[in-house]
C-alpha positions, 0 to 999 in steps of 0.5 A, spaced: 733 481 738 738 487 737 744 487 732 749 485 737 745 478 738 744 477 731 751 478 729 753 474 735 748 468 734 750 468 726 755 463 725 757 459 719 752 452 721 754 447 716 748 440 719 740 442 719 735 439 720 733 438 712 725 436 714 724 443 716 722 447 710 724 454 708 718 457 704 720 461 698 717 467 701 722 466 705 728 466 701 725 472 697 725 476 704 732 475 705 734 476 698 730 483 699 735 484 704 740 483 699 737 488 694 737 494 700 744 493 702 750 498 700 753 497 692 758 499 689 757 506 685 749 503 686 750 499 680 746 493 683 749 487 679 747 481 684 742 477 682 740 471 685 737 463 684 733 461 689 732 453 691 728 450 696 726 443 692 730 437 694 732 435 687 735 441 685 738 442 692 741 435 691 744 438 685 746 444 688 750 440 694 753 436 689 757 442 686 760 444 693 764 443 697 763 444 705 768 446 712 776 446 709 779 446 716 774 439 716 779 434 712 775 427 714 768 430 713 765 431 706 760 435 708 753 434 712 750 427 711 743 426 707 737 429 713 743 434 716 743 438 709 740 445 708 733 445 706 734 452 701 740 455 698 741 462 694 746 462 688 749 469 689 751 471 682 754 477 678 750 480 672 757 481 668 753 486 663 751 490 669 759 490 671 764 485 671 767 486 678 762 486 683 767 489 688 765 487 695 757 487 694 756 479 695 760 480 702 755 485 704 749 483 701 751 475 704 751 478 711 745 481 711 742 475 708 745 472 713 743 476 719 736 475 716 736 467 717 738 469 725 732 474 725 728 468 723 730 462 727 734 459 721 742 460 720 746 459 714 753 458 712 756 462 705 760 458 701 765 460 696 768 451 694 764 452 688 765 447 682 762 453 678 762 451 671 759 444 673 754 448 678 752 452 671 750 447 667 747 443 672 742 449 673 742 452 666 746 458 668 748 463 662 755 466 661 752 472 662 752 471 671 758 469 674 757 464 680 759 468 686 756 465 693 753 459 694 748 461 701 746 454 705 739 455 708 736 451 714 734 450 721 741 449 725 742 442 728 749 444 730 751 447 736 757 453 735 762 455 740 766 461 740 773 460 743 778 464 745 784 464 740 790 459 742 797 463 743 799 458 738 795 463 733 791 457 731 784 459 727 782 452 725 775 451 727 774 443 729 769 439 732 770 436 738 767 429 740 760 431 742 760 434 734 760 440 738 763 445 733 768 450 736 771 456 732 777 460 734 777 468 735 782 473 737 780 478 742 778 484 741 785 487 744 788 484 740 785 487 734 785 494 736 791 498 735 793 503 738 
């Protein structure tokens, strides 16, 4: 798969075949992609917690929010939840400000999921203090993102942004997830 195919297939997947396991080795390979990504001043302050354990996954799931635009949807039901998670944290003893490192690393990780026939979703709606308590995460670590990972169970369609400019994603009656995107000519200023 070339980079264009990886990027175009990399969507925020929110429903998965929960029974399809993701190995710890796969999670480590994905984190290695994040590790090799650019880091401001090369400080490399990111640290990770990996989970593919159902009990630990349940603790993570109960402390994150899903799809803010879908007001009547509380997240994937049991059986459609992620098989794994990567919790991305900043080590405040290395740097108090991770700048944009976590976004760059997360994108590398998510592109790696697509290459492996998986998918993921960056989640920033996190009850951080509750998650830190549930997983016994020390105070030196700032929780930045949770990346949900699994075999996608949903179809995501890219639609051109309507003239009204509404960027909200939505689901149709067949549960196809639609994501409006601006056209290329609308984002290049000449």
